[in-house]
Backbone bond lengths (Angstrom), bond angles and torsions (degrees), N, CA, C in turn:
res aa  C-N    CA-C-N  psi(-1)  N-CA   C-N-CA  omega(-1)  CA-C   N-CA-C  phi
1 X - - - 1.465 - - 1.519 111.51 -
2 X 1.322 114.14 -45.19 1.462 119.70 178.14 1.535 109.05 -63.79
3 X 1.277 117.40 -38.64 1.460 121.32 -178.52 1.471 110.20 -64.04
4 X 1.289 120.26 -45.03 1.471 121.50 178.63 1.501 112.10 -64.75
5 X 1.302 118.80 -37.17 1.469 122.30 177.11 1.525 109.47 -62.31
6 X 1.354 116.35 -45.12 1.501 121.40 178.90 1.502 109.38 -64.01
7 X 1.327 119.75 -41.25 1.470 120.74 -178.90 1.581 110.74 -64.43
8 X 1.337 114.56 -36.98 1.497 117.03 177.90 1.523 108.67 -68.77
9 X 1.312 120.56 -39.04 1.443 123.24 179.53 1.531 109.53 -67.21
10 X 1.290 116.84 -37.16 1.458 121.90 178.18 1.530 110.88 -62.31
11 X 1.341 114.42 -45.67 1.489 120.23 178.83 1.513 109.70 -60.53
12 X 1.332 117.23 -44.16 1.482 122.26 177.90 1.516 111.77 -59.93
13 X 1.400 116.12 -42.22 1.461 119.18 -179.39 1.486 110.62 -68.65
14 X 1.308 119.64 -33.01 1.454 120.96 176.76 1.507 111.12 -66.27
15 X 1.329 118.22 -39.40 1.463 123.99 178.35 1.537 110.86 -63.76
16 X 1.324 114.70 -38.49 1.457 118.99 -179.08 1.526 112.35 -83.13
17 X 1.306 118.05 -8.91 1.465 123.22 -174.82 1.534 111.52 60.48
18 X 1.335 116.42 38.07 1.422 122.00 176.99 1.546 110.35 -94.53
19 X 1.360 114.14 88.77 1.455 120.71 -173.20 1.534 114.60 -63.40
20 X 1.360 115.84 -38.40 1.500 118.63 179.32 1.497 110.21 -63.98
21 X 1.338 115.74 -45.33 1.500 118.08 178.46 1.503 111.73 -65.26
22 X 1.328 117.92 -34.45 1.458 123.59 178.58 1.530 110.15 -64.01
23 X 1.348 117.79 -44.09 1.471 122.25 -179.69 1.542 110.07 -65.04
24 X 1.353 116.35 -41.36 1.442 121.78 179.86 1.559 110.32 -64.41
25 X 1.334 117.45 -41.72 1.503 121.50 -179.75 1.570 107.90 -69.29
26 X 1.351 117.83 -39.84 1.455 117.75 179.19 1.530 112.43 -63.95
27 X 1.342 114.71 -35.29 1.529 119.70 178.02 1.533 108.48 -65.70
28 X 1.334 116.80 -43.81 1.493 120.18 178.90 1.500 111.49 -63.75
29 X 1.375 116.49 -40.55 1.474 120.42 178.78 1.562 111.02 -63.73
30 X 1.325 115.95 -39.85 1.507 120.15 -179.57 1.573 109.32 -65.32
31 X 1.352 118.47 -43.46 1.491 118.86 177.69 1.536 111.21 -65.67
32 X 1.377 116.02 -38.15 1.417 119.66 178.99 1.542 111.15 -65.39
33 X 1.308 117.12 -42.25 1.469 121.11 179.42 1.593 109.45 -63.44
34 X 1.341 115.80 -39.27 1.472 118.26 -179.88 1.523 108.44 -66.38
35 X 1.313 119.60 -41.24 1.490 121.76 179.09 1.529 110.28 -64.03
36 X 1.358 116.30 -42.99 1.466 120.28 179.28 1.567 110.39 -63.10
37 X 1.293 115.33 -43.07 1.491 117.36 178.29 1.517 114.13 -60.22
38 X 1.346 113.60 -39.63 1.470 120.53 177.58 1.541 110.77 -65.65
39 X 1.305 116.18 -42.98 1.483 121.65 179.34 1.546 108.91 -64.18
40 X 1.327 118.31 -42.43 1.458 121.57 178.41 1.510 111.69 -63.00
41 X 1.367 117.25 -39.55 1.438 121.15 -179.97 1.556 108.04 -64.38
42 X 1.344 115.36 -44.76 1.514 117.73 178.97 1.507 110.33 -61.84
43 X 1.346 117.44 -39.93 1.484 121.08 -177.69 1.500 109.24 -64.94
44 X 1.337 118.33 -40.99 1.439 121.94 179.75 1.519 111.97 -63.36
45 X 1.363 113.76 -41.07 1.474 117.82 177.11 1.454 112.54 -63.65
46 X 1.350 116.59 -46.46 1.458 121.89 -179.94 1.546 109.48 -66.70
47 X 1.325 115.95 -35.21 1.476 119.45 178.36 1.537 109.64 -65.13
48 X 1.338 115.87 -44.54 1.480 119.84 174.00 1.498 113.73 -60.81
49 X 1.314 115.25 -41.39 1.512 120.16 178.03 1.510 110.86 -66.56
50 X 1.368 114.63 -38.20 1.482 119.50 177.66 1.522 110.82 -63.32
51 X 1.344 116.59 -41.50 1.450 120.31 -179.65 1.563 108.77 -63.56
52 X 1.339 115.99 -45.32 1.440 120.21 178.00 1.478 112.32 -62.01
53 X 1.301 116.10 -40.51 1.501 119.48 179.82 1.495 110.09 -64.17
54 X 1.356 115.96 -39.73 1.489 119.00 179.32 1.544 110.79 -65.60
55 X 1.359 116.32 -41.08 1.465 120.41 177.69 1.462 110.78 -60.86
56 X 1.391 115.16 -46.70 1.469 120.03 -177.72 1.530 110.62 -62.01
57 X 1.349 115.59 -41.15 1.476 117.42 -179.08 1.538 109.40 -66.02
58 X 1.327 119.02 -42.11 1.465 122.24 177.89 1.507 111.39 -59.23
59 X 1.355 116.06 -46.09 1.446 118.87 178.85 1.514 113.59 -64.80
60 X 1.350 115.70 -36.79 1.456 120.42 178.48 1.505 110.54 -62.77
61 X 1.354 116.04 -43.49 1.479 118.95 177.85 1.508 112.21 -65.23
62 X 1.339 117.63 -41.61 1.451 120.54 176.86 1.513 112.03 -61.86
63 X 1.357 117.52 -39.86 1.479 119.59 177.56 1.504 111.23 -64.14
64 X 1.304 117.37 -42.95 1.456 121.68 -177.49 1.537 109.70 -62.77
65 X 1.327 115.23 -40.23 1.468 121.34 -179.04 1.529 108.21 -67.90
66 X 1.318 119.72 -45.49 1.477 120.19 179.99 1.531 111.31 -64.32
67 X 1.345 117.49 -38.50 1.491 119.16 178.20 1.481 109.60 -64.11
68 X 1.345 118.37 -43.56 1.459 122.23 177.92 1.507 112.26 -57.26
69 X 1.331 114.35 -47.35 1.474 119.59 178.66 1.528 111.67 -62.86
70 X 1.304 118.42 -41.68 1.438 122.16 178.81 1.539 109.62 -63.65
71 X 1.300 118.94 -40.14 1.481 121.24 -179.43 1.551 109.51 -67.17
72 X 1.316 115.03 -39.94 1.452 117.68 178.26 1.541 112.76 -64.43
73 X 1.347 115.64 -41.11 1.482 119.28 177.09 1.570 110.31 -62.91
74 X 1.327 116.18 -42.12 1.414 120.00 -177.86 1.551 110.18 -65.27
75 X 1.308 116.89 -43.12 1.454 120.77 178.53 1.570 110.71 -62.83
76 X 1.307 115.49 -39.22 1.469 119.88 176.98 1.523 110.83 -65.55
77 X 1.286 117.87 -39.38 1.484 123.46 178.39 1.538 109.67 -64.62
78 X 1.318 117.86 -46.22 1.440 120.75 179.19 1.525 111.73 -64.91
79 X 1.337 116.94 -37.01 1.443 119.87 177.91 1.506 112.07 -65.06
80 X 1.379 116.40 -39.31 1.453 120.32 178.57 1.598 108.26 -67.97
81 X 1.332 117.38 -40.55 1.453 118.42 176.88 1.452 114.58 -59.08
82 X 1.362 116.54 -46.89 1.448 120.58 177.77 1.557 111.76 -59.91
83 X 1.290 114.67 -40.01 1.487 119.20 177.29 1.476 111.79 -62.55
84 X 1.308 118.54 -40.21 1.462 122.82 177.46 1.477 112.55 -68.84
85 X 1.327 117.82 -40.47 1.455 121.71 176.26 1.499 111.88 -63.93
86 X 1.306 116.49 -40.33 1.474 120.13 177.58 1.505 110.47 -67.10
87 X 1.281 119.87 -35.95 1.454 122.04 176.73 1.508 113.28 -74.20
88 X 1.336 116.98 -19.85 1.465 121.39 -179.12 1.507 112.26 -70.64
89 X 1.355 118.98 -21.03 1.471 121.49 179.35 1.475 112.96 83.47
90 X 1.333 119.25 -96.04 1.456 122.83 -171.92 1.528 113.19 -77.24
91 X 1.261 114.39 -13.15 1.493 117.16 177.66 1.481 111.23 88.45
92 X 1.360 120.32 5.52 1.452 120.76 -178.23 1.531 109.72 -89.75
93 X 1.332 118.89 -13.23 1.454 122.63 178.07 1.560 109.14 -70.77
94 X 1.272 114.96 141.49 1.476 119.77 178.11 1.497 109.11 -80.03
95 X 1.342 119.62 130.56 1.480 118.59 179.18 1.494 109.85 -69.47
96 X 1.304 117.40 156.78 1.425 121.15 -177.34 1.535 111.74 -67.55
97 X 1.327 118.27 -41.16 1.456 121.89 174.86 1.520 107.04 -89.91
98 X 1.257 119.22 110.62 1.482 121.21 -176.57 1.532 108.22 -82.76
99 X 1.323 113.70 128.11 1.480 121.27 179.42 1.551 106.78 -107.11
100 X 1.334 117.97 105.84 1.495 117.01 -174.12 1.540 111.76 -68.98
101 X 1.304 120.29 -15.90 1.434 120.83 -178.93 1.550 112.50 -90.23
102 X 1.317 115.49 -6.03 1.465 120.08 -179.12 1.551 109.32 -78.56
103 X 1.345 116.57 150.84 1.441 119.97 176.98 1.467 110.24 -73.43
104 X 1.326 116.28 142.44 1.441 122.40 -178.10 1.552 110.30 -92.22
105 X 1.290 116.52 133.80 1.462 119.61 173.32 1.547 108.39 -88.81
106 X 1.354 114.65 122.56 1.441 117.19 -176.89 1.501 109.11 -124.44
107 X 1.322 115.89 155.64 1.436 122.96 176.43 1.518 106.29 -109.09
108 X 1.365 119.42 119.93 1.461 118.95 -177.94 1.520 110.73 -68.64
109 X 1.271 115.37 141.52 1.487 121.01 179.04 1.548 105.10 -123.01
110 X 1.347 118.91 135.97 1.406 126.62 179.22 1.541 106.30 -100.08
111 X 1.305 117.92 116.06 1.448 122.54 -177.42 1.532 111.27 -93.55
112 X 1.286 117.65 -43.02 1.454 121.83 -177.06 1.563 107.39 -108.81
113 X 1.303 115.50 83.66 1.445 119.04 179.63 1.530 108.19 -80.83
114 X 1.344 117.10 121.43 1.439 121.12 177.13 1.507 111.44 -128.25
115 X 1.256 117.87 147.14 1.487 120.93 175.04 1.491 108.91 -68.93
116 X 1.296 116.22 164.55 1.470 121.39 -177.34 1.511 112.54 -60.69
117 X 1.338 118.35 -48.37 1.484 121.98 -179.52 1.513 108.34 -140.60
118 X 1.297 117.01 148.81 1.429 120.44 178.35 1.558 109.77 -68.48
119 X 1.274 117.27 147.65 1.517 120.88 178.39 1.519 108.51 -128.02
120 X 1.321 113.23 159.93 1.449 118.08 175.48 1.490 111.08 -81.63
121 X 1.309 117.89 -178.07 1.492 119.94 -172.25 1.521 111.06 -67.17
122 X 1.291 118.52 -28.80 1.465 120.24 179.80 1.509 112.51 -77.65
123 X 1.366 117.91 -13.13 1.399 120.29 -178.02 1.515 113.02 93.06
124 X 1.307 119.24 -0.01 1.454 122.76 179.46 1.496 109.24 -99.27
125 X 1.273 115.86 131.74 1.486 120.09 178.86 1.568 110.43 -75.12
126 X 1.264 114.84 138.84 1.445 119.77 171.92 1.466 107.31 -123.67
127 X 1.352 120.25 156.81 1.426 121.89 177.90 1.544 113.09 -59.53
128 X 1.328 114.79 -34.07 1.461 118.00 -179.01 1.563 109.82 -73.46
129 X 1.293 119.25 -29.18 1.464 120.57 -179.75 1.532 111.30 -73.41
130 X 1.372 117.45 -24.01 1.435 121.55 177.85 1.520 110.07 -79.02
131 X 1.357 119.37 -32.19 1.441 123.71 -176.70 1.489 112.27 -70.89
132 X 1.331 118.75 139.37 1.442 119.13 179.16 1.502 113.08 -80.93
133 X 1.372 118.20 1.46 1.463 118.68 -177.71 1.526 109.94 -73.66
134 X 1.326 115.93 153.20 1.451 120.64 176.66 1.546 108.52 -72.29
135 X 1.292 114.10 159.19 1.469 115.43 177.29 1.536 112.40 -56.32
136 X 1.374 113.83 146.41 1.450 118.03 -175.83 1.538 112.13 -63.36
137 X 1.306 115.79 134.43 1.449 118.85 -178.95 1.518 106.80 -127.19
138 X 1.313 116.76 170.82 1.453 120.91 -175.56 1.473 114.74 -63.64
139 X 1.307 122.18 -38.46 1.449 123.45 -176.93 1.506 110.13 -146.34
140 X 1.359 114.96 165.95 1.477 119.30 -179.50 1.491 110.42 -77.87
141 X 1.256 117.14 148.04 1.479 121.19 -177.27 1.522 107.18 -88.66
142 X 1.285 115.81 126.97 1.471 122.87 -178.75 1.501 110.29 -103.33
143 X 1.298 119.13 -10.57 1.472 121.81 179.97 1.493 109.86 -72.97
144 X 1.365 114.84 157.59 1.479 116.33 176.63 1.522 109.80 -80.77
145 X 1.309 119.22 -12.38 1.432 121.87 176.65 1.526 108.51 -122.96
146 X 1.303 116.40 142.57 1.443 123.16 177.08 1.494 108.62 -125.30
147 X 1.362 116.96 155.40 1.418 120.65 179.06 1.493 110.13 -95.98
148 X 1.290 118.71 147.68 1.420 123.47 177.41 1.529 111.61 -99.05
149 X 1.289 117.42 178.99 1.490 120.15 179.97 1.499 111.69 -66.95
150 X 1.391 117.58 -22.45 1.438 119.26 -179.58 1.552 110.95 -88.56
151 X 1.316 116.78 -1.77 1.464 120.49 177.24 1.528 111.88 93.14
152 X 1.303 121.25 -2.98 1.475 122.22 -179.23 1.505 109.37 -85.96
153 X 1.307 116.81 150.63 1.501 119.07 179.98 1.510 107.95 -89.40
154 X 1.377 113.03 141.49 1.429 120.27 178.64 1.523 108.92 -104.35
155 X 1.297 117.72 155.76 1.465 120.99 177.44 1.517 109.53 -78.47
156 X 1.276 115.60 168.14 1.502 119.51 -179.14 1.509 109.24 -62.51
157 X 1.327 120.60 -41.43 1.446 123.26 179.93 1.550 111.61 -62.29
158 X 1.309 117.43 -42.62 1.445 122.64 179.29 1.509 109.68 -64.22
159 X 1.330 117.29 -41.47 1.484 119.12 178.95 1.526 110.95 -68.76
160 X 1.327 117.93 -31.07 1.452 121.40 178.52 1.504 109.44 -69.68
161 X 1.338 117.02 -39.86 1.482 119.99 179.66 1.513 108.31 -64.10
162 X 1.314 116.93 -37.05 1.451 118.41 -178.25 1.540 111.33 -71.66
163 X 1.325 118.24 -28.80 1.428 119.53 -176.18 1.557 113.93 -92.56
164 X 1.268 119.21 -6.48 1.460 120.54 178.97 1.561 109.02 -84.19
165 X 1.398 113.20 130.07 1.451 119.23 -178.89 1.496 106.90 -108.38
166 X 1.340 117.58 131.07 1.436 125.35 -179.36 1.503 109.18 -113.72
167 X 1.320 117.63 122.70 1.476 120.49 179.63 1.504 107.08 -99.85
168 X 1.336 116.71 114.80 1.465 121.76 -175.69 1.531 110.85 -93.29
169 X 1.275 116.86 5.37 1.499 119.00 176.21 1.502 109.67 75.87
170 X 1.335 117.73 -133.50 1.460 124.00 -173.16 1.506 112.96 -94.41
171 X 1.288 118.80 22.55 1.453 119.22 179.43 1.490 108.63 -74.39
């Protein structure tokens, strides 16, 4: 509005040939144009900031909604798993949705069942039956192979395993 008033006054000053008034009006127009350019620059910056703020707000709302939906889906999945586990009874059934971070329920199996101590044929323990040493013989075997009671030959390592005595103390 001010700019249009100054332009009309400038046109009037040109018609009157009033050079001093024309110079004064031109100076006022230049300052007014500089102020308007600065205001426009500020408006563009705030407009750009407003656009970014709107985009950020829209993204924030979308993120909140997606998080909420993911939490609802996870709660529903856990509810279904609990329902399946409760229906499974003993808990040994594998759930349909496998959770690798869940603890596994296992049933221990004994593969090598051994009695507490070896016994002789009569069922009476003797100190010699507890010892892992072979029965006493006349001399030490120097061969790399030894014969067993069944007549088969043992390797040197097997005969060494049989001849080693381990004292476990008070176990």
